[in-house]
TORSELUM-241558 format. One record per residue (C-alpha): x, y, z; residue in one letter. Coordinates in steps of 0.001 Angstrom, whole numbers, plus 524288, in hexadecimal, padded with zeros to 5 digits. Layout:
<atoms>
XYZA;...
</atoms>
This chain:
<atoms>
054F371B4D2E6EDM;05AC471AEB2F482A;0697C71C492F644P;0715B710952FA6AT;072ED70E8C30901T;07B9D70F153105CP;081B271B4230A7ES;08E3771946302DAL;095C47224D30BEBS;0941A718AB31720T;09A8D70DAF30F6FL;0A4047125A304E9L;0B27C712043088FP;0B8D671F8530812P;0C40F71A4B2FFC6L;0C104714BF2F23FI;0CABC70E642E90AC;0C85C713702DB42G;0CB6170B852CF04T;0CC02716192C48FA;0DA887130A2C44DT;0D7467054A2BF5EF;0D5D870BB22B215N;0DE4670FCC2A693D;0DC2371E3C2A989Q;0E57671D1A2B502Y;0ED887114D2B0E7N;0F27870C182A3C7P;0ED396FE612A66BD;0E3E66FC8F2B1FAP;0E4976EDBC2B056Y;0F2D66EE522B491K;0EF796F51F2C150L;0EF4B6ECD92CDC3P;0E0CA6EFA62CF39T;0DD5F6E3432D69FT;0E8976E58D2E007D;0E4686F3BD2E1DCI;0D66F6EFDE2E51FV;0DAC26E5102EE5DH;0E4A46EDF02F4DER;0DA4C6F8712F6A8A;0D1086EEB82FCE3L;0DB9F6E984305D9S;0DE6C6F78330A2FL;0D0276F99D30DA3G;0CB077009230173V;0BCDA6FCA52FFB4R;0B7F1704422F3E8A;0BB7D704632E56AF;0B72A70E162DB10D;0B70B70A682CCA6T;0AFFF70CD52BFB6S;0AD94706642B27DP;0B412712842ACBFY;0C0EA70EE42B357Y;0C465704EA2A8E5G;0C6946F7902AF2AP;0C5926FCA92BD25A;0B8DD6F5B62C08AE;0BE076E8E02BB34L;0CAF36EA3B2C24DL;0C4506EDB62CF22L;0BA816E2AD2CDB6G;0C5696D9202CAEDN;0CCC16DD7B2D712A;0C0BE6DBD52DFA0L;0BD2A6CE8B2DA1DD;0C86D6C77F2E0CBT;0C9A76BE4E2EC74P;0D0E46C8F62F3DFF;0C5146D1FC2F3A7V;0BAA26C7782F495K;0C1216C0DE30029N;0C4936CCEE3080AY;0BB326D80430489I;0AC7A6D6B73034DA;0A5D76DE362F850R;09DDD6E5DD30246R;0AA8E6EB3E307D5D;0AF196F2B82FBD1Y;0A8A56FCB42F2DEF;0A8876FCFE2E407L;0A5BE709F02DD58L;0A46C70AC02CE94T;09E1B7135F2C44BK;09540713D42B85CV;0938271CEB2ACD1G;0A12C71FC42A7C7R;0A5777165229D37I;0B17F71CDF29759S;0B7E972A202965CG;0ACCC72FC128E4AS;0A2187257928FA8E;0977E725F5299F4F;08AB971EC029BA4D;08207721FC2A73BY;0760071B0A2A1FBS;06EB2711AE2AADEA;071C9706462A1C8S;0805A708F72A20EW;0805270B112B0BDV;07A506FD902B27FR;084206F7682A951K;08F9B6FE402AFB3S;08B7C6FA352BD66V;089EE6EC072B912T;097546EC432B2C6R;09DB06F2302BEEFS;097A86E7B12C78CL;09D6E6DD592BE93E;0AAD66E3B02BDA3R;0ABD66E6122CC34L;0A6676D8812CF04R;09CD76DD4A2D92DT;08E466DC772DBA1E;08D036EAD62DF0EY;093BF6F8012DD8AL;094A77008C2E983D;094E970D542E1DBV;09249710A82D39CV;0955671E522CEAAY;0912E724F52C224C;09EAC7277C2BC75H;0A3607351B2B84FD;095FA73B472B898V;09A79748432B2E9E;09B4D742182A557F;08CAB73F8B2A415V;08003746F32A668S;07951747E62B3B0P;06DE27404D2ADE8E;076E8735132AA5BE;07CA3734F62B816V;06F02734912BDF7L;06B747291F2B51ET;0777B721722B949A;075C0724562C7D6V;06775720652C70ET;06AEC7138A2C093E;075A87109F2CA68L;06C14712E02D57FR;0621B70A152CEDFR;06C536FF392CE34I;06FAC701E42DC6ER;0618F700AD2E0AFD;05DBD6F5082D859E;069B46EC432D828S;072936F0732E375N;07E4D6EF362DA53S;081656FD822DD4EI;081CD7032C2EB02K;084AB711B52E92FY;0840F71B3F2DDB2V;08BF7727632DA90G;0928872FC62D04FI;0A0AE733292CD60S;0A77C73D862C55FG;0B11A748C82C52EY;0AA5C756362C53DP;0A58D758372D30FV;09B0C761F72CF2CV;09530757F62C5D9T;0955D74D952D07BL;08E26756DC2D99EC;0840675A952CF6FE;0812E74C682CC45L;0804C748632DA99A;076987536B2DCCFE;06ED674FE52D09EM;06DDB741862D43EI;06915744D92E1ECL;05EFA74E3B2DC6CE;05A24744FB2D1C1K;059E2738542D995T;058B573C782E7C7G;0644E733A72EB04E;0723E7389F2ECA1P;07DE3731DD2E696L;0850E728832EF83D;0927372C872EA98I;098FF7368A2E1B0V;0A748734882DE18M;0AFE473F992D98BS;0BDCC73E2B2D4B9Y;0C96C747842D456A;0C174751D32DB84N;0C75D750AB2E8FDF;0D5FE750EF2E6F8T;0E182759BD2E9F2L;0DE08761232DD85Q;0CF29761482DE00N;0C617760FD2E9D3T;0B95B764AD2E30DR;0B2C3758592E817L;0B30D75E4E2F5AES;0B17E76CB92F2BBS;0A6FB76BDC2E82DL;0A08075E812E859A;09FCA759D72F657L;094FC763062FB39P;08C637606F2EF65R;08E2F751B02EF81L;08AD8751332FDFAK;07EAD7595D2FBA2K;07ADF7501C2F087A;07B09744FB2FA64G;086C473DBD2F4AEV;08B6F733EB2FEBBD;0999E731652FABAV;0A338739452F25DV;0AFEC731FE2EF7DP;0BBBD739AE2EAE5N;0C336732D52DFF4A;0CFD0735CC2D884S;0D6E473C912E3A5V;0E26F73EE62DA71L;0D9C27454D2D040G;0DA957394D2C762M;0E95D7399A2C896G;0EB55748402C6CFL;0F1A7749A32D448L;0FD247407A2D231R;10B867439E2D0E2H;10B7073BA22C43AA;0FFFF7434C2BE98G;0F34673E302B906V;0F2D972F872B620P;0F30872A512A850Q;0EE7471C9E2A514G;0EB2E7160D2984BA;0E1C57212C2951EQ;0ECAA72B4329569G;0EABC738BE29B53D;0DC4C738CA29EF0W;0DCDE741AA2AAECH;0D3A574D572A957P;0DC17757422B08ES;0E191762AC2A896P;0F040764342A6FDN;0F07A770332AFC1E;0EA9D7687F2BB03L;0F46E75D9C2B8CAR;0FF63767A22B955S;0FA1976CF12C625A;0F96E75F1D2CBB4A;1076E75CA32C755K;10C0F769242CDE3A;10504765162DA5FA;10B60757B32D994S;118D975DC92D840E;11602766D22E3B2W;1123575B032EBCEC;11E3F753472E792A;126DD75E902EBE1A;1215775C202F96AR;124AE74D9D2F8DES;116D1748E92F697D;10EA1744252EB23K;1027C74B0D2E694I;0FAB673E662E596E;0FD8A73AF42F3C7K;0F8EE748322F83CV;0ED3A747E92EF04A;0E86D73A832F348I;0E92473D8F301AFR;0E36E74B3030030F;0D7997467F2F86FA;0D47E73A6930085I;0D6DA740BA30DBFE;0CFCF74D7C30ACAT;0C42D7470030414W;0C32D73D7630F64M;0BF7D7495E3179ER;0B8D47527D30DEFE;0B1367479230760G;0ACD07413831411A;09EF774672312C3A;09DA073E7E30644V;0A6E6733DE30AEFG;0A4E67261E30FF1S;0A64E71D4A31BC8K;0AAD171083315A7G;0B72E708A731848D;0C2667129D318DBP;0CD6F708E4315EBA;0D56470DE132165S;0DE487021B3218CG;0D9336F92732C2BI;0DC1F6EC00325A0P;0D0786E45332035W;0C6536EB3F3284EK;0B9AA6F192323D3R;0BB186FF8732880E;0B1CA70ADA32A93T;0B2B67199832B65I;0AE807188F33992E;0BCEE7166933C63Q;0BF4D7246F3380AF;0B48572AC633FECG;0A906726A83376AG;0A9287322E32DF7T;0A9237306431F49K;0B595731CC3174CL;0B64C73814309DCG;0B78A72D7B2FF74V;0C34672CA92F656S;0C5AA7243B2EA42V;0D3CC720732E7A6I;0D95171A022DB7EG;0E638712DB2D9FCV;0ED8470B002CFB0S;0F792704742D873K;0F7F36FD6A2E57AI;101F77074A2EA1CE;0F8A5712842E72BE;0EDE070BC22EEBCL;0F6AB709502FA75D;0FB11717832FA5EE;0ED1A71C8F2F98DT;0E8CD713BA304A2M;0F403718A230D14R;0EF497268030A97V;0E120722B230D68W;0E47C71C2E31A50R;0ED4D7274531E4ES;0E1DB7309A31C25I;0D9277280032497L;0E39A727FB32F2DD;0E25C736BD32FBFG;0D3A9736A133201L;0CC957371F33EF8E;0CE3B729AC34554N;0D9207271C33B96G;0E269723CE3468DE;0DA567180634A90E;0D98D712EA33CA3I;0E817714E933A7CA;0EAE670CCB3467EL;0E10E7021734346E;0E673700CB3357BS;0F46E6FFE533AA8N;0F8C070D163353CR;0FAFE7136534262G;0F9FA720E734863M;1057A7259234053G;0FD2B7242333426E;0F2FF72DA53392ER;0FD48737C533C88L;10393735F332F36W;0F6457376C328B1S;0F3737443A32F90L;100DB7495932BC9K;0FF097452731DAAR;0F1A074B7831D70Q;0F7DA75874320F5E;102A8756AB316CAE;0F9047536F30BFEV;0F0BA75F3930F86G;0FC6F7684430DC7K;100A9761B730119L;0F2C77621C2FBC9A;0F1DA770B62FE29R;0FECC772AD2F72BG;0FADF76A362EB9AI;0EDFA771542EA0BR;0F53277E572EA4FK;0FE43779AD2DF70V;0F2B4775452D729M;0ECBC782C62D89AG;0E1A5785AA2CF30A;0DFFF7773A2CBFFW;0DAAA7742D2D975I;0CC7E76FB42D839D;0CD6776F982C970Y;0C493765252C36AA;0C5F3760E02B545W;0BA04760062AC90Q;0B2A8753312AC7FS;0ADED74FED2A260P;0B97D7563429B4FP;0B75576084290CEP;0B2FA75A71283FBG;0AEA174DB428A31F;0A59D745BB28180V;09C9573C4428860H;09AB872F8D28103K;08D4A729DD28354K;08EE071B4B2853ET;0846E7118F281A3A;0829E705D128A62L;08C9E6FBCB2865FK;094EA6F10128BCDT;0A1BB6F70929077P;0AE946F25828B14E;0B3726E6BF292CFQ;0BF846E9A929AC9L;0C9FB6DF5829C9DP;0C7966D6E52A87BT;0D2926D7D52B27CP;0D9BB6CB5C2B56DA;0D6246C4872C234P;0DE1C6C8C52CDD2S;0E4FB6BFA42D733P;0DF936BE152E4DDS;0E7BD6C6C72EDCEP;0E9906C5F22FC50V;0E6926D1663055FP;0F0DC6DC0D3051AF;0F95E6DEA2310CCE;0F75C6EB573181DD;0FF456F71D313C8L;10A7D6FB2731C4FE;10CA47097231E40R;114A971186327A5T;10F5B71E1C32D26S;118FE7268332593D;11675720263186CE;113C772A5730DF4E;106A072B1030754E;
</atoms>
């Protein structure tokens, strides 16, 4: 089997909007979230990639509903945005990586997302199953890719970076074809940078094309409010001692008139943009030039490390996009983009100043967290029991109500001294 051409790294946008928050892990009732507005707002701000999963409760349905509207159909062609989803994980303790389930899951995702093809399909949380099961699922995904064109690129996702490396190496050895993409989460943050220090050299050697960094707040660990709790209660896998260290770091940051999440978001995105460039991408960078298809060539032509961001509110999205664009303003050729997008030279100077401030704060936060720096919790957790799931028809989720047809959003206004 030959890999898909062109390579994913030449096409994928370096900023991906994640939808794990469209789930009752992070929110009491995901159906009450403004999910359609979030997706439309993201598109209007230039975001051109969305990550989801059947495991994220109604997320696929909510995303599909948001995309199946006159606003999207009239203004944004399907070829201009990327859909990334997953197979294999069914519930907290249920996994099925069989070829039959992979086929069924892909068909269901196509229906839920209301699309004829999926740009990327990952095997979800690969550390919970055997390497043989992962190989079976990857092989089936590639067969679907080659025979039906309903999948473009194939990858794996999970938490333990060593496991991700071992599987990427095994798949290359067994099949002669490297994975297109390997997504890690909560492994390049203020608290944990193992994705760079441990995984990056091995994944590059295994021929992996793109490595997105997800959960830049460590699934909500690095927030002044602490870990999130939705309808599922306290599900976060971090030990109490790590939470205490994160709280102490948050208080240290607050004493310096800043918020730990603001520092954490900028640190992770900005640093991974550089350190992850070798396994980054050249797609539309969403720099803020209104309604224009952009390319990395505007920033010198080099790849940018890919980040996945998740939000539950329009305000969170707007804030994250301000941070993202400020980071771009600080890059080589950032001055030209700042001017073309009507942000001005002052924005670049502010970005460079903020970059220095965040660097100092990040060093202080990491010092406060002490021995918990680069700590990684066990996944699967101790005592985990894997339920083998027979092929079955999944429980039908409620269908979201149709959304009204919106009009394009107005551009954001921002002054050069506006706080992140």
